[in-house]
C-alpha positions in Angstrom: 29.4 8.8 65.3 30.9 5.8 65.0 33.0 3.4 62.2 32.6 -0.3 62.8 34.3 -2.8 60.9 32.9 -5.8 61.0 35.1 -9.2 60.1 32.5 -11.3 58.9 33.3 -14.9 56.9 32.8 -18.7 57.4 34.6 -21.0 60.2 38.6 -20.9 60.4 39.3 -18.4 57.4 41.3 -16.7 60.2 39.2 -13.5 60.9 40.3 -13.7 64.5 43.8 -13.2 63.5 43.0 -10.7 61.7 41.2 -9.4 64.6 44.4 -9.8 66.6 46.0 -8.0 64.2 44.5 -4.8 64.2 43.7 -4.2 67.4 46.7 -5.6 69.5 50.0 -5.2 66.9 52.2 -1.4 66.8 51.0 -0.2 63.9 47.1 -0.8 64.2 47.8 0.3 68.3 45.6 -0.6 70.7 46.4 -2.3 73.9 44.4 -5.5 75.5 41.2 -4.5 77.9 44.0 -5.6 80.4 42.9 -9.0 79.8 39.3 -8.4 81.6 37.8 -11.0 79.7 38.9 -13.8 77.7 36.2 -13.8 75.5 36.7 -9.5 73.9 35.3 -9.8 70.5 35.5 -5.7 70.1 38.7 -4.0 70.1 39.6 -0.4 69.0 42.0 0.1 66.0 43.9 3.3 64.3 44.8 3.8 61.1 46.2 6.7 60.0 44.8 9.3 62.5 40.9 7.1 62.3 40.1 5.6 65.2 37.9 2.5 64.9 35.9 -0.5 66.1 36.5 -3.4 65.0 34.7 -6.6 65.7 35.2 -10.6 65.4 32.0 -12.1 64.0 33.2 -15.5 64.7 33.4 -14.9 68.6 29.8 -15.4 68.8 28.7 -18.0 66.6 27.7 -21.5 68.2 29.9 -23.7 67.3 26.7 -26.5 66.8 26.6 -28.1 63.1 22.6 -27.4 63.2 22.5 -23.7 64.2 25.8 -22.7 62.7 24.7 -22.3 59.2 21.7 -20.5 60.0 23.8 -18.3 62.6 26.9 -17.1 60.7 24.0 -15.8 58.4 22.5 -14.2 61.2 25.6 -12.2 62.0 26.5 -11.3 58.8 22.7 -9.6 58.8 23.7 -7.9 62.1 26.5 -6.0 61.0 25.6 -5.2 57.3 22.3 -3.1 59.3 25.8 -2.1 61.4 28.5 -1.9 61.1 30.7 1.5 58.2 32.3 -1.3 56.4 32.4 -4.8 55.8 35.1 -7.5 55.1 34.4 -10.2 53.9 37.1 -13.1 54.2 37.8 -15.8 52.4 40.6 -18.7 52.4 42.6 -18.8 49.4 43.7 -22.5 50.0 39.8 -23.7 49.7 38.4 -21.2 47.1 34.8 -20.3 47.1 32.4 -22.6 49.2 28.3 -22.8 49.3 29.1 -20.4 52.7 30.7 -18.3 50.9 28.3 -17.4 47.7 25.7 -17.8 50.1 27.1 -15.0 52.3 28.6 -12.8 48.9 24.6 -13.2 47.8 23.6 -11.0 51.1 26.7 -9.1 50.9 26.0 -7.6 47.4 22.6 -7.0 48.7 23.6 -4.3 51.4 24.5 -0.7 50.1 27.6 -0.8 52.6 31.1 -0.9 51.8 32.5 -4.7 51.4 35.8 -5.6 50.6 36.9 -9.4 50.1 39.8 -10.1 51.5 41.0 -13.0 50.8 43.8 -14.6 53.1 47.0 -17.2 53.4 48.0 -15.8 50.1 51.7 -16.2 50.7 53.5 -17.0 47.8 52.7 -15.9 44.2 51.1 -19.2 42.3 48.4 -18.1 45.2 48.2 -14.7 44.1 47.1 -16.1 40.8 44.1 -18.5 42.4 43.2 -15.8 44.2 41.8 -14.3 41.4 39.0 -16.8 41.2 37.2 -14.5 43.9 36.2 -12.2 41.7 33.3 -14.6 40.4 31.3 -13.4 44.0 30.8 -10.0 42.7 31.6 -7.9 45.6 34.3 -5.7 43.5 38.1 -5.0 44.2 39.3 -8.0 45.8 43.1 -8.0 48.7 45.4 -10.6 49.3 46.6 -10.8 53.2 47.8 -13.1 55.2 47.1 -12.6 57.9 49.6 -14.4 59.7 52.6 -12.4 58.4 50.6 -9.0 57.5 51.1 -8.7 54.6 48.8 -6.9 52.7 47.0 -5.5 55.3 48.3 -1.7 54.2 46.4 -1.7 51.5 43.1 -2.9 52.5 43.3 -0.3 56.2 44.0 2.3 53.7 41.0 0.9 51.8 39.1 0.7 54.6 39.1 3.9 56.1 38.6 5.6 52.7 34.9 4.2 53.3 33.7 6.4 56.8 31.7 8.7 57.2 33.5 11.2 57.6 30.2 13.5 59.1 31.0 13.3 62.1 30.1 17.0 63.0 26.7 16.6 63.1 24.3 19.8 63.2 23.0 19.1 66.7 25.5 20.5 69.3 23.5 19.3 72.5 24.9 16.8 74.9 24.6 13.6 74.4 24.7 10.8 77.3 24.1 7.1 76.2 22.1 5.2 78.3 24.1 1.1 78.6 24.6 -2.2 80.7 22.9 -5.3 80.5 19.6 -6.0 79.3 17.3 -5.9 81.9 19.0 -3.3 84.6 16.8 -0.9 84.2 17.6 1.4 81.0 14.1 1.7 79.3 12.9 2.1 83.0 14.6 5.7 83.7 14.4 6.4 80.0 10.8 6.1 80.4 11.1 7.7 84.3 12.5 10.4 83.1 10.5 11.2 79.9 7.5 10.4 82.1 3.7 10.2 80.5 4.2 13.7 79.4 4.9 13.1 76.0 4.9 16.5 74.4 8.2 16.9 75.6 9.8 14.4 73.9 10.4 15.3 70.8 12.1 11.1 69.1 14.6 12.3 66.7 15.3 9.8 63.5 19.2 8.1 65.2 21.5 7.6 62.7 20.7 3.8 62.2 17.0 2.2 62.8 16.6 1.7 65.9 19.3 4.1 67.8 16.8 6.4 69.2 18.0 9.5 70.0 15.6 11.6 72.1 15.5 15.2 73.1 14.9 15.9 76.7 14.3 20.0 77.7 12.6 20.4 80.9 14.1 21.0 84.5 16.5 23.7 82.9 17.9 20.9 81.5 18.5 20.5 77.8 19.7 17.7 76.1 20.1 14.1 73.3 19.5 10.8 75.4 20.8 8.3 72.9 18.2 5.5 74.3 19.8 1.7 73.1 16.7 0.2 75.7 15.1 -0.8 72.1 16.9 -4.1 72.0 14.9 -6.9 71.8 12.5 -6.0 70.7 13.8 -7.7 67.1 12.4 -11.4 66.3 15.0 -11.7 63.9 17.4 -12.1 66.6 16.9 -15.0 69.2 20.7 -16.2 69.5 23.0 -13.7 68.6 21.3 -11.2 71.6 24.6 -10.4 73.1 26.4 -10.0 69.7 23.5 -7.4 68.6 23.5 -5.2 72.0 27.3 -5.3 71.3 27.0 -3.5 68.5 24.0 -1.7 69.7 26.2 -0.4 72.9 29.7 0.2 71.0 27.2 2.0 68.8 25.6 4.3 71.3 28.9 4.7 73.3 30.8 6.1 70.5 27.9 8.1 69.6 27.5 10.0 73.2 29.7 12.4 75.3 28.7 11.2 78.4 28.1 7.5 78.4 26.1 6.1 81.9 26.9 3.2 82.8 23.6 0.8 84.7 24.7 -1.7 86.5 22.6 -3.9 88.7 23.1 -3.4 92.5 21.9 -7.1 93.2 24.0 -8.9 90.9 26.6 -6.7 91.4 29.7 -5.3 88.4 30.5 -7.8 85.3 33.3 -7.9 83.4 30.6 -6.6 80.3 30.6 -4.2 82.8 34.0 -3.3 82.9 33.9 -4.4 79.0 32.1 -1.5 78.8 33.0 0.7 81.1 36.9 0.0 79.3 35.4 1.2 76.2 34.1 4.2 77.5 37.1 5.2 79.0 39.3 4.4 75.4 37.2 6.3 73.5 37.7 9.1 75.7 33.9 9.6 77.0 32.9 10.8 79.9 31.2 8.4 82.3 28.5 8.0 85.2 28.1 5.0 86.6 24.6 4.4 88.1 23.8 1.4 90.3 20.2 0.3 89.5 17.8 -1.3 91.3 19.3 -0.3 95.1 16.1 -0.4 96.7 16.3 -4.5 96.7 19.7 -4.5 98.5 19.7 -5.5 102.4 21.1 -2.1 104.2 23.6 -1.2 106.9 25.6 2.2 107.3 28.8 1.0 105.5 26.8 -0.5 102.1 27.2 2.2 99.7 31.0 2.0 100.5 31.9 -0.8 100.9 29.9 -1.3 97.1 31.3 2.1 95.8 34.9 0.2 96.0 34.6 -2.6 95.0 33.4 -0.8 91.2 36.5 1.3 92.0 39.0 -1.6 92.5 37.4 -3.2 89.5 37.7 0.4 86.7 41.0 0.6 88.4 43.2 3.2 87.3 40.8 5.2 86.6 38.2 5.8 89.5 37.6 9.5 89.7 34.0 8.5 88.5 31.1 9.5 90.2 28.5 6.5 91.2 24.6 7.2 91.6 22.7 5.1 93.9 19.2 4.3 92.3 15.6 2.9 91.8 14.3 3.6 89.1 11.4 2.0 90.0 10.7 3.7 93.4 11.9 7.3 91.2 15.0 7.0 93.9 17.0 9.7 92.7 16.5 9.8 88.5 17.6 13.2 87.9 20.3 13.2 89.9 21.2 10.4 87.3 20.5 13.9 84.5 22.8 15.9 87.0 25.5 14.4 87.3 26.2 13.5 83.2 25.5 17.4 82.9 28.4 17.8 84.8 30.7 15.5 83.8 30.0 16.9 80.3 30.6 20.3 81.5 34.5 18.6 82.7 34.7 17.4 79.9 34.5 20.4 77.9 36.0 22.6 80.4 39.5 25.0 79.5 42.0 25.8 81.8 43.7 28.8 81.6 47.7 28.8 80.8 48.5 31.0 83.3 46.4 29.3 85.8 47.9 25.1 84.9 51.0 27.0 85.9 51.2 28.7 88.1 49.3 25.5 90.3 51.2 22.7 88.5 55.0 24.0 88.3 54.9 24.3 91.9 54.0 21.2 93.0 57.0 19.5 90.3 59.1 21.5 91.9 58.7 19.6 95.1 57.8 16.8 93.9 60.2 16.8 90.6 60.4 13.4 88.2 63.3 11.0 89.8 66.6 11.3 88.2 67.8 8.9 85.6 71.4 8.0 85.4 71.9 11.2 86.2 70.0 12.8 84.0 66.8 15.0 85.4 63.7 16.1 83.9 63.0 20.0 83.7 59.7 20.9 83.3 58.7 24.0 82.0 55.8 24.9 80.7 51.5 24.0 80.8 49.8 24.0 78.7 46.0 22.2 77.1 45.6 21.6 74.3 42.7 21.7 72.2 40.8 18.3 72.1 36.9 17.0 72.6 38.5 15.7 76.0 41.1 17.7 78.4 44.9 17.0 77.1 48.0 18.8 78.4 50.9 19.0 77.5 53.9 19.7 80.1 57.0 20.8 77.6 60.1 19.7 78.9 64.4 19.0 77.6 64.0 14.9 78.3 60.3 13.3 77.8 62.2 10.2 76.8 62.7 9.4 80.5 59.4 10.0 82.4 57.9 6.7 83.4 54.2 6.1 84.2 54.5 6.1 87.4 55.1 10.4 87.2 52.6 10.5 84.4 49.9 8.6 86.6 50.9 11.1 89.6 50.5 14.2 87.5 46.9 13.4 86.0 46.0 12.3 90.0 47.5 16.4 91.2 45.6 17.7 87.7 42.2 15.7 89.3 42.7 17.5 93.1 43.2 20.2 91.5 40.7 21.2 88.3 37.6 19.4 88.8 37.9 16.5 86.0 35.4 13.6 87.8 33.8 10.9 85.1 36.5 12.6 82.4 39.7 10.4 81.4 42.5 13.0 80.3 45.8 12.6 79.2 49.0 13.1 79.5 51.9 14.3 76.6 55.5 15.2 77.9 56.7 17.1 74.6 60.5 18.2 73.8 61.5 22.4 74.4 
């Protein structure tokens, strides 16, 4: 189950500043998607061991007066449908505006936890000015300054309290999410998998009204498909289809064990595809890349290799990912997608016995020890796999602080060479022994 925190409010109240603080400050970790795109409005944050996705809705509103208010209204409606917790941001220096009132009406009707965040509260007199926002009828208000960060701790404590903790679903079947930009063939691949024999399909009401979980059980495969393809049937979201599909995709990724990222062979891999890829990687999900519409490409003996290289260049440094070339309309290699996803799922669940890890990795480390720093030598004595939903390894050593990024990479590559972790992000930790 995913926890999504959406920041809503009218323009210029400081939504982006708060978003940046949550997703990039030291306390709420997380690094940027290495500057993949300038207009990224969703990221991952962490607070007291809760990891969650933050969405700055401001980034999705067209800035022209006439569509403006309607667009903001629409965003709030989508956020109410999709988010776990909503932060309604207002500005103490302007007081309550008509647009604030309008947004508050929508939020009062929703059943979601809403926190009123009063921004730009920098001194005591503003503390008392802020009390006017209680009249919005949305409960507690949180005074913050998104510039200095004061007040964000209390706010985040309240936010994580509203999270869905029933992350463990009864259903233990593998979950594969089929994601990608509109028109890459997501619905077609699902239809061609399910075929006309509807009796093998039991749509299970998903966690949201239209992310459908389909139970697939044939050809020896048994898993849940998380379908995000039913996206464009919503008539009321015309402007915000991009915002809506981002919400949908994030949800599907966080619900899934393996993310099947479909890209269009004709258009190639684009920045939005790479964003999705990094989001899946960051959430430690298995990943399969499917290049669809391959029948439309002029072939020569080099084509596949060249295309694969271009993709790996863009997903680097995580390049150990299977790539399947399909033509869904021609029914080419559709089952191969499922077989590959199953393999990646198994890799993600894989547990390597401690004895085997030490037997294989210690000699490699002995032959290629970490470089000494200022005459200090790092000695790695023992390795074990840590329990978790995705593969994590602890290397116990005397001076973990002296290990550089390059050595982490080296170790990760050696683990990948010796134990098949294709399609799965792995984490390596060096711990004091």
